[in-house]
N, CA, C and O atoms as a Tinker XYZ file with bonds, in Angstrom:
   360  protein
     1  N      0.845000   -1.191000    0.000000    73     2
     2  CA     0.000000    0.000000    0.000000    64     1     3
     3  C      0.883000    1.243000    0.000000    63     2     4     5
     4  O      1.907000    1.300000    0.680000    81     3
     5  N      0.464000    2.226000   -0.771000    73     3     6
     6  CA     1.152000    3.511000   -0.827000    64     5     7
     7  C      0.215000    4.563000   -0.238000    63     6     8     9
     8  O     -0.976000    4.597000   -0.549000    81     7
     9  N      0.768000    5.414000    0.610000    73     7    10
    10  CA    -0.015000    6.500000    1.208000    64     9    11
    11  C      0.719000    7.809000    0.973000    63    10    12    13
    12  O      1.934000    7.888000    1.149000    81    11
    13  N     -0.024000    8.835000    0.576000    73    11    14
    14  CA     0.600000   10.138000    0.296000    64    13    15
    15  C     -0.335000   11.253000    0.713000    63    14    16    17
    16  O     -1.526000   11.224000    0.404000    81    15
    17  N      0.212000   12.247000    1.424000    73    15    18
    18  CA    -0.555000   13.441000    1.807000    64    17    19
    19  C     -0.288000   14.546000    0.797000    63    18    20    21
    20  O      0.849000   14.769000    0.379000    81    19
    21  N     -1.362000   15.235000    0.413000    73    19    22
    22  CA    -1.267000   16.296000   -0.591000    64    21    23
    23  C     -2.132000   17.472000   -0.194000    63    22    24    25
    24  O     -3.080000   17.336000    0.579000    81    23
    25  N     -1.789000   18.625000   -0.734000    73    23    26
    26  CA    -2.571000   19.839000   -0.509000    64    25    27
    27  C     -3.355000   20.161000   -1.773000    63    26    28    29
    28  O     -2.792000   20.209000   -2.867000    81    27
    29  N     -4.654000   20.382000   -1.616000    73    27    30
    30  CA    -5.494000   20.807000   -2.738000    64    29    31
    31  C     -5.300000   22.316000   -2.875000    63    30    32    33
    32  O     -5.653000   23.079000   -1.976000    81    31
    33  N     -4.739000   22.738000   -4.002000    73    31    34
    34  CA    -4.375000   24.150000   -4.147000    64    33    35
    35  C     -5.046000   24.844000   -5.329000    63    34    36    37
    36  O     -4.819000   26.033000   -5.553000    81    35
    37  N     -5.873000   24.116000   -6.093000    73    35    38
    38  CA    -6.565000   24.794000   -7.193000    64    37    39
    39  C     -7.692000   25.643000   -6.633000    63    38    40    41
    40  O     -8.129000   25.424000   -5.503000    81    39
    41  N     -8.170000   26.617000   -7.413000    73    39    42
    42  CA    -9.101000   27.617000   -6.875000    64    41    43
    43  C    -10.454000   27.077000   -6.436000    63    42    44    45
    44  O    -11.069000   27.644000   -5.533000    81    43
    45  N    -10.935000   26.000000   -7.045000    73    43    46
    46  CA   -12.259000   25.479000   -6.668000    64    45    47
    47  C    -12.200000   24.285000   -5.739000    63    46    48    49
    48  O    -13.240000   23.807000   -5.286000    81    47
    49  N    -11.015000   23.796000   -5.446000    73    47    50
    50  CA   -10.908000   22.615000   -4.595000    64    49    51
    51  C    -11.341000   21.369000   -5.352000    63    50    52    53
    52  O    -11.364000   21.351000   -6.583000    81    51
    53  N    -11.679000   20.345000   -4.611000    73    51    54
    54  CA   -12.061000   19.067000   -5.211000    64    53    55
    55  C    -13.576000   19.034000   -5.393000    63    54    56    57
    56  O    -14.273000   18.236000   -4.766000    81    55
    57  N    -14.067000   19.904000   -6.252000    73    55    58
    58  CA   -15.496000   20.049000   -6.517000    64    57    59
    59  C    -15.752000   20.043000   -8.014000    63    58    60    61
    60  O    -14.871000   20.398000   -8.796000    81    59
    61  N    -16.949000   19.643000   -8.417000    73    59    62
    62  CA   -17.431000   19.652000   -9.800000    64    61    63
    63  C    -16.414000   19.089000  -10.789000    63    62    64    65
    64  O    -16.126000   17.892000  -10.753000    81    63
    65  N    -15.868000   19.920000  -11.666000    73    63    66
    66  CA   -14.974000   19.440000  -12.719000    64    65    67
    67  C    -13.714000   18.764000  -12.172000    63    66    68    69
    68  O    -13.365000   17.684000  -12.647000    81    67
    69  N    -13.018000   19.351000  -11.197000    73    67    70
    70  CA   -11.832000   18.672000  -10.676000    64    69    71
    71  C    -12.154000   17.311000  -10.047000    63    70    72    73
    72  O    -11.383000   16.363000  -10.195000    81    71
    73  N    -13.275000   17.215000   -9.354000    73    71    74
    74  CA   -13.656000   15.935000   -8.744000    64    73    75
    75  C    -13.948000   14.901000   -9.823000    63    74    76    77
    76  O    -13.608000   13.728000   -9.672000    81    75
    77  N    -14.573000   15.332000  -10.904000    73    75    78
    78  CA   -14.852000   14.431000  -12.020000    64    77    79
    79  C    -13.550000   13.925000  -12.633000    63    78    80    81
    80  O    -13.417000   12.736000  -12.922000    81    79
    81  N    -12.595000   14.823000  -12.832000    73    79    82
    82  CA   -11.284000   14.428000  -13.359000    64    81    83
    83  C    -10.603000   13.446000  -12.416000    63    82    84    85
    84  O    -10.005000   12.464000  -12.857000    81    83
    85  N    -10.695000   13.710000  -11.133000    73    83    86
    86  CA   -10.070000   12.864000  -10.118000    64    85    87
    87  C    -10.661000   11.451000  -10.168000    63    86    88    89
    88  O     -9.923000   10.466000  -10.193000    81    87
    89  N    -11.984000   11.358000  -10.182000    73    87    90
    90  CA   -12.672000   10.066000  -10.202000    64    89    91
    91  C    -12.384000    9.318000  -11.506000    63    90    92    93
    92  O    -12.144000    8.111000  -11.489000    81    91
    93  N    -12.408000   10.025000  -12.623000    73    91    94
    94  CA   -12.125000    9.385000  -13.913000    64    93    95
    95  C    -10.694000    8.850000  -13.959000    63    94    96    97
    96  O    -10.448000    7.780000  -14.515000    81    95
    97  N     -9.767000    9.580000  -13.385000    73    95    98
    98  CA    -8.376000    9.119000  -13.336000    64    97    99
    99  C     -8.264000    7.895000  -12.438000    63    98   100   101
   100  O     -7.627000    6.912000  -12.815000    81    99
   101  N     -8.871000    7.938000  -11.258000    73    99   102
   102  CA    -8.830000    6.806000  -10.327000    64   101   103
   103  C     -9.442000    5.554000  -10.945000    63   102   104   105
   104  O     -8.949000    4.447000  -10.730000    81   103
   105  N    -10.511000    5.728000  -11.708000    73   103   106
   106  CA   -11.234000    4.598000  -12.300000    64   105   107
   107  C    -10.427000    3.855000  -13.357000    63   106   108   109
   108  O    -10.782000    2.735000  -13.726000    81   107
   109  N     -9.361000    4.452000  -13.845000    73   107   110
   110  CA    -8.525000    3.809000  -14.858000    64   109   111
   111  C     -7.671000    2.688000  -14.272000    63   110   112   113
   112  O     -7.082000    1.906000  -15.020000    81   111
   113  N     -7.598000    2.602000  -12.962000    73   111   114
   114  CA    -6.700000    1.658000  -12.304000    64   113   115
   115  C     -7.471000    0.567000  -11.566000    63   114   116   117
   116  O     -8.593000    0.781000  -11.107000    81   115
   117  N     -6.851000   -0.599000  -11.460000    73   115   118
   118  CA    -7.458000   -1.734000  -10.774000    64   117   119
   119  C     -7.325000   -1.619000   -9.254000    63   118   120   121
   120  O     -8.122000   -2.199000   -8.517000    81   119
   121  N     -6.341000   -0.888000   -8.793000    73   119   122
   122  CA    -6.079000   -0.755000   -7.354000    64   121   123
   123  C     -7.261000   -0.152000   -6.612000    63   122   124   125
   124  O     -8.064000    0.590000   -7.179000    81   123
   125  N     -7.346000   -0.486000   -5.337000    73   123   126
   126  CA    -8.319000    0.133000   -4.441000    64   125   127
   127  C     -7.746000    1.489000   -4.044000    63   126   128   129
   128  O     -6.614000    1.569000   -3.567000    81   127
   129  N     -8.521000    2.555000   -4.239000    73   127   130
   130  CA    -8.033000    3.910000   -3.973000    64   129   131
   131  C     -9.000000    4.616000   -3.030000    63   130   132   133
   132  O    -10.197000    4.715000   -3.301000    81   131
   133  N     -8.465000    5.098000   -1.931000    73   131   134
   134  CA    -9.248000    5.850000   -0.955000    64   133   135
   135  C     -8.647000    7.238000   -0.813000    63   134   136   137
   136  O     -7.434000    7.413000   -0.924000    81   135
   137  N     -9.495000    8.216000   -0.569000    73   135   138
   138  CA    -9.044000    9.583000   -0.301000    64   137   139
   139  C     -9.684000    9.995000    1.018000    63   138   140   141
   140  O    -10.869000    9.751000    1.242000    81   139
   141  N     -8.896000   10.619000    1.889000    73   139   142
   142  CA    -9.449000   11.021000    3.184000    64   141   143
   143  C     -9.094000   12.459000    3.511000    63   142   144   145
   144  O     -8.088000   13.010000    3.063000    81   143
   145  N     -9.980000   13.039000    4.321000    73   143   146
   146  CA    -9.812000   14.419000    4.779000    64   145   147
   147  C    -10.333000   14.476000    6.206000    63   146   148   149
   148  O    -11.480000   14.115000    6.472000    81   147
   149  N     -9.502000   14.924000    7.107000    73   147   150
   150  CA    -9.898000   15.127000    8.508000    64   149   151
   151  C    -10.619000   13.910000    9.082000    63   150   152   153
   152  O    -11.647000   14.048000    9.745000    81   151
   153  N    -10.085000   12.733000    8.830000    73   151   154
   154  CA   -10.646000   11.518000    9.407000    64   153   155
   155  C    -11.797000   10.897000    8.634000    63   154   156   157
   156  O    -12.229000    9.793000    8.966000    81   155
   157  N    -12.304000   11.573000    7.614000    73   155   158
   158  CA   -13.380000   11.019000    6.778000    64   157   159
   159  C    -12.760000   10.414000    5.525000    63   158   160   161
   160  O    -11.919000   11.039000    4.879000    81   159
   161  N    -13.175000    9.203000    5.186000    73   159   162
   162  CA   -12.600000    8.509000    4.047000    64   161   163
   163  C    -13.644000    8.290000    2.958000    63   162   164   165
   164  O    -14.813000    8.034000    3.246000    81   163
   165  N    -13.207000    8.395000    1.698000    73   163   166
   166  CA   -14.105000    8.232000    0.561000    64   165   167
   167  C    -13.476000    7.314000   -0.474000    63   166   168   169
   168  O    -12.254000    7.209000   -0.576000    81   167
   169  N    -14.335000    6.652000   -1.239000    73   167   170
   170  CA   -13.900000    5.846000   -2.373000    64   169   171
   171  C    -13.546000    6.807000   -3.505000    63   170   172   173
   172  O    -14.399000    7.564000   -3.968000    81   171
   173  N    -12.301000    6.778000   -3.947000    73   171   174
   174  CA   -11.837000    7.714000   -4.970000    64   173   175
   175  C    -12.451000    7.457000   -6.340000    63   174   176   177
   176  O    -12.276000    8.260000   -7.257000    81   175
   177  N    -13.161000    6.356000   -6.488000    73   175   178
   178  CA   -13.798000    6.034000   -7.772000    64   177   179
   179  C    -15.280000    6.384000   -7.784000    63   178   180   181
   180  O    -15.988000    6.065000   -8.740000    81   179
   181  N    -15.752000    7.040000   -6.726000    73   179   182
   182  CA   -17.158000    7.434000   -6.616000    64   181   183
   183  C    -17.271000    8.954000   -6.521000    63   182   184   185
   184  O    -16.771000    9.556000   -5.571000    81   183
   185  N    -17.924000    9.572000   -7.499000    73   183   186
   186  CA   -18.039000   11.036000   -7.513000    64   185   187
   187  C    -18.798000   11.541000   -6.292000    63   186   188   189
   188  O    -18.405000   12.546000   -5.699000    81   187
   189  N    -19.871000   10.867000   -5.905000    73   187   190
   190  CA   -20.645000   11.296000   -4.735000    64   189   191
   191  C    -19.790000   11.211000   -3.473000    63   190   192   193
   192  O    -19.810000   12.112000   -2.634000    81   191
   193  N    -19.053000   10.135000   -3.352000    73   191   194
   194  CA   -18.186000    9.934000   -2.188000    64   193   195
   195  C    -17.105000   11.017000   -2.105000    63   194   196   197
   196  O    -16.842000   11.557000   -1.031000    81   195
   197  N    -16.484000   11.327000   -3.245000    73   195   198
   198  CA   -15.427000   12.341000   -3.276000    64   197   199
   199  C    -15.999000   13.726000   -2.970000    63   198   200   201
   200  O    -15.421000   14.475000   -2.184000    81   199
   201  N    -17.128000   14.066000   -3.586000    73   199   202
   202  CA   -17.738000   15.369000   -3.340000    64   201   203
   203  C    -18.165000   15.532000   -1.886000    63   202   204   205
   204  O    -18.136000   16.641000   -1.352000    81   203
   205  N    -18.559000   14.437000   -1.241000    73   203   206
   206  CA   -19.021000   14.509000    0.151000    64   205   207
   207  C    -17.918000   14.914000    1.128000    63   206   208   209
   208  O    -18.204000   15.322000    2.254000    81   207
   209  N    -16.663000   14.802000    0.702000    73   207   210
   210  CA   -15.557000   15.217000    1.579000    64   209   211
   211  C    -15.495000   16.730000    1.751000    63   210   212   213
   212  O    -15.011000   17.222000    2.770000    81   211
   213  N    -15.985000   17.467000    0.758000    73   211   214
   214  CA   -15.934000   18.928000    0.835000    64   213   215
   215  C    -14.513000   19.458000    0.897000    63   214   216   217
   216  O    -14.219000   20.351000    1.692000    81   215
   217  N    -13.636000   18.926000    0.078000    73   215   218
   218  CA   -12.227000   19.321000    0.080000    64   217   219
   219  C    -12.020000   20.579000   -0.759000    63   218   220   221
   220  O    -11.843000   20.497000   -1.974000    81   219
   221  N    -12.042000   21.730000   -0.117000    73   219   222
   222  CA   -11.847000   22.998000   -0.792000    64   221   223
   223  C    -10.385000   23.365000   -0.914000    63   222   224   225
   224  O     -9.506000   22.618000   -0.483000    81   223
   225  N    -10.130000   24.516000   -1.502000    73   223   226
   226  CA    -8.763000   25.030000   -1.649000    64   225   227
   227  C     -8.088000   25.105000   -0.285000    63   226   228   229
   228  O     -8.673000   25.586000    0.685000    81   227
   229  N     -6.858000   24.627000   -0.226000    73   227   230
   230  CA    -6.090000   24.660000    1.007000    64   229   231
   231  C     -6.293000   23.450000    1.901000    63   230   232   233
   232  O     -5.709000   23.378000    2.983000    81   231
   233  N     -7.104000   22.505000    1.473000    73   231   234
   234  CA    -7.376000   21.300000    2.252000    64   233   235
   235  C     -6.278000   20.270000    2.050000    63   234   236   237
   236  O     -5.811000   20.062000    0.930000    81   235
   237  N     -5.865000   19.624000    3.139000    73   235   238
   238  CA    -4.918000   18.521000    3.029000    64   237   239
   239  C     -5.706000   17.225000    2.935000    63   238   240   241
   240  O     -6.595000   16.969000    3.746000    81   239
   241  N     -5.375000   16.412000    1.942000    73   239   242
   242  CA    -6.007000   15.107000    1.791000    64   241   243
   243  C     -4.934000   14.025000    1.851000    63   242   244   245
   244  O     -3.747000   14.298000    1.673000    81   243
   245  N     -5.366000   12.805000    2.102000    73   243   246
   246  CA    -4.462000   11.660000    2.087000    64   245   247
   247  C     -4.988000   10.651000    1.080000    63   246   248   249
   248  O     -6.160000   10.277000    1.115000    81   247
   249  N     -4.121000   10.218000    0.192000    73   247   250
   250  CA    -4.453000    9.167000   -0.754000    64   249   251
   251  C     -3.879000    7.858000   -0.244000    63   250   252   253
   252  O     -2.729000    7.804000    0.192000    81   251
   253  N     -4.686000    6.796000   -0.301000    73   251   254
   254  CA    -4.231000    5.455000    0.047000    64   253   255
   255  C     -4.552000    4.561000   -1.134000    63   254   256   257
   256  O     -5.710000    4.419000   -1.527000    81   255
   257  N     -3.510000    3.959000   -1.696000    73   255   258
   258  CA    -3.675000    3.136000   -2.895000    64   257   259
   259  C     -3.071000    1.764000   -2.633000    63   258   260   261
   260  O     -1.937000    1.639000   -2.170000    81   259
   261  N     -3.867000    0.732000   -2.944000    73   259   262
   262  CA    -3.388000   -0.631000   -2.736000    64   261   263
   263  C     -3.832000   -1.507000   -3.892000    63   262   264   265
   264  O     -5.018000   -1.573000   -4.217000    81   263
   265  N     -2.862000   -2.184000   -4.516000    73   263   266
   266  CA    -3.189000   -3.098000   -5.600000    64   265   267
   267  C     -2.043000   -3.255000   -6.568000    63   266   268   269
   268  O     -0.946000   -2.735000   -6.364000    81   267
   269  N     -2.323000   -3.984000   -7.624000    73   267   270
   270  CA    -1.276000   -4.350000   -8.569000    64   269   271
   271  C     -0.695000   -3.173000   -9.349000    63   270   272   273
   272  O      0.460000   -3.222000   -9.774000    81   271
   273  N     -1.482000   -2.122000   -9.539000    73   271   274
   274  CA    -0.984000   -0.954000  -10.280000    64   273   275
   275  C     -0.939000    0.293000   -9.389000    63   274   276   277
   276  O     -1.147000    1.413000   -9.855000    81   275
   277  N     -0.665000    0.076000   -8.104000    73   275   278
   278  CA    -0.713000    1.182000   -7.131000    64   277   279
   279  C      0.260000    2.307000   -7.437000    63   278   280   281
   280  O     -0.083000    3.474000   -7.251000    81   279
   281  N      1.463000    1.992000   -7.901000    73   279   282
   282  CA     2.440000    3.049000   -8.175000    64   281   283
   283  C      1.985000    3.927000   -9.330000    63   282   284   285
   284  O      2.085000    5.152000   -9.252000    81   283
   285  N      1.492000    3.325000  -10.390000    73   283   286
   286  CA     0.999000    4.096000  -11.534000    64   285   287
   287  C     -0.211000    4.939000  -11.124000    63   286   288   289
   288  O     -0.349000    6.084000  -11.554000    81   287
   289  N     -1.076000    4.373000  -10.298000    73   287   290
   290  CA    -2.275000    5.095000   -9.847000    64   289   291
   291  C     -1.901000    6.311000   -9.004000    63   290   292   293
   292  O     -2.416000    7.405000   -9.234000    81   291
   293  N     -1.017000    6.131000   -8.041000    73   291   294
   294  CA    -0.638000    7.252000   -7.165000    64   293   295
   295  C      0.090000    8.313000   -7.989000    63   294   296   297
   296  O     -0.119000    9.507000   -7.777000    81   295
   297  N      0.936000    7.895000   -8.917000    73   295   298
   298  CA     1.655000    8.855000   -9.758000    64   297   299
   299  C      0.678000    9.703000  -10.576000    63   298   300   301
   300  O      0.848000   10.919000  -10.676000    81   299
   301  N     -0.337000    9.072000  -11.159000    73   299   302
   302  CA    -1.310000    9.796000  -11.993000    64   301   303
   303  C     -2.133000   10.768000  -11.153000    63   302   304   305
   304  O     -2.371000   11.899000  -11.576000    81   303
   305  N     -2.569000   10.344000   -9.973000    73   303   306
   306  CA    -3.386000   11.214000   -9.121000    64   305   307
   307  C     -2.573000   12.366000   -8.542000    63   306   308   309
   308  O     -3.066000   13.491000   -8.455000    81   307
   309  N     -1.342000   12.097000   -8.149000    73   307   310
   310  CA    -0.474000   13.154000   -7.636000    64   309   311
   311  C     -0.212000   14.187000   -8.733000    63   310   312   313
   312  O     -0.258000   15.390000   -8.474000    81   311
   313  N      0.061000   13.729000   -9.949000    73   311   314
   314  CA     0.308000   14.654000  -11.064000    64   313   315
   315  C     -0.924000   15.518000  -11.329000    63   314   316   317
   316  O     -0.794000   16.714000  -11.588000    81   315
   317  N     -2.110000   14.928000  -11.267000    73   315   318
   318  CA    -3.347000   15.669000  -11.483000    64   317   319
   319  C     -3.526000   16.745000  -10.413000    63   318   320   321
   320  O     -3.829000   17.895000  -10.729000    81   319
   321  N     -3.342000   16.373000   -9.162000    73   319   322
   322  CA    -3.526000   17.310000   -8.046000    64   321   323
   323  C     -2.452000   18.396000   -8.051000    63   322   324   325
   324  O     -2.762000   19.579000   -7.909000    81   323
   325  N     -1.203000   17.998000   -8.213000    73   323   326
   326  CA    -0.120000   18.983000   -8.203000    64   325   327
   327  C     -0.143000   19.872000   -9.436000    63   326   328   329
   328  O      0.430000   20.961000   -9.419000    81   327
   329  N     -0.789000   19.432000  -10.498000    73   327   330
   330  CA    -0.971000   20.245000  -11.697000    64   329   331
   331  C     -2.220000   21.097000  -11.613000    63   330   332   333
   332  O     -2.637000   21.695000  -12.605000    81   331
   333  N     -2.825000   21.158000  -10.421000    73   331   334
   334  CA    -4.026000   21.954000  -10.164000    64   333   335
   335  C     -5.161000   21.644000  -11.146000    63   334   336   337
   336  O     -5.925000   22.527000  -11.535000    81   335
   337  N     -5.250000   20.371000  -11.535000    73   335   338
   338  CA    -6.331000   19.912000  -12.403000    64   337   339
   339  C     -6.384000   20.717000  -13.705000    63   338   340   341
   340  O     -7.442000   20.854000  -14.320000    81   339
   341  N     -5.230000   21.244000  -14.112000    73   339   342
   342  CA    -5.154000   22.021000  -15.343000    64   341   343
   343  C     -5.664000   23.445000  -15.207000    63   342   344   345
   344  O     -5.747000   24.171000  -16.199000    81   343
   345  N     -6.010000   23.857000  -13.985000    73   343   346
   346  CA    -6.556000   25.190000  -13.765000    64   345   347
   347  C     -5.512000   26.252000  -13.505000    63   346   348   349
   348  O     -5.702000   27.413000  -13.867000    81   347
   349  N     -4.412000   25.868000  -12.881000    73   347   350
   350  CA    -3.451000   26.855000  -12.397000    64   349   351
   351  C     -3.957000   27.434000  -11.083000    63   350   352   353
   352  O     -5.150000   27.345000  -10.795000    81   351
   353  N     -3.095000   28.011000  -10.299000    73   351   354
   354  CA    -3.493000   28.562000   -9.013000    64   353   355
   355  C     -3.888000   30.019000   -9.148000    63   354   356   357
   356  O     -3.447000   30.717000  -10.061000    81   355
   357  N     -4.729000   30.468000   -8.221000    73   355   358
   358  CA    -5.164000   31.865000   -8.227000    64   357   359
   359  C     -4.784000   32.485000   -6.910000    63   358   360
   360  O     -5.051000   33.665000   -6.683000    81   359
């Protein structure tokens, strides 16, 4: 299992379009992927679950990835988040 803490720094946080991108990216992998914020955990492959976290700009999240393609999955999600979902920071 790989675990990584990240800061959500795009202007809208993990809502609407960024959450959709996040879920679509997670769904490409066979690994089990969880995202957590302040003790609440969500299935990274479920848009409703991810949106329910309410991860806005400046929120720290933790990704937990376990499975056969865990390294590729964590790399793709980290790149998406650190690239501010293609939005750039404001």
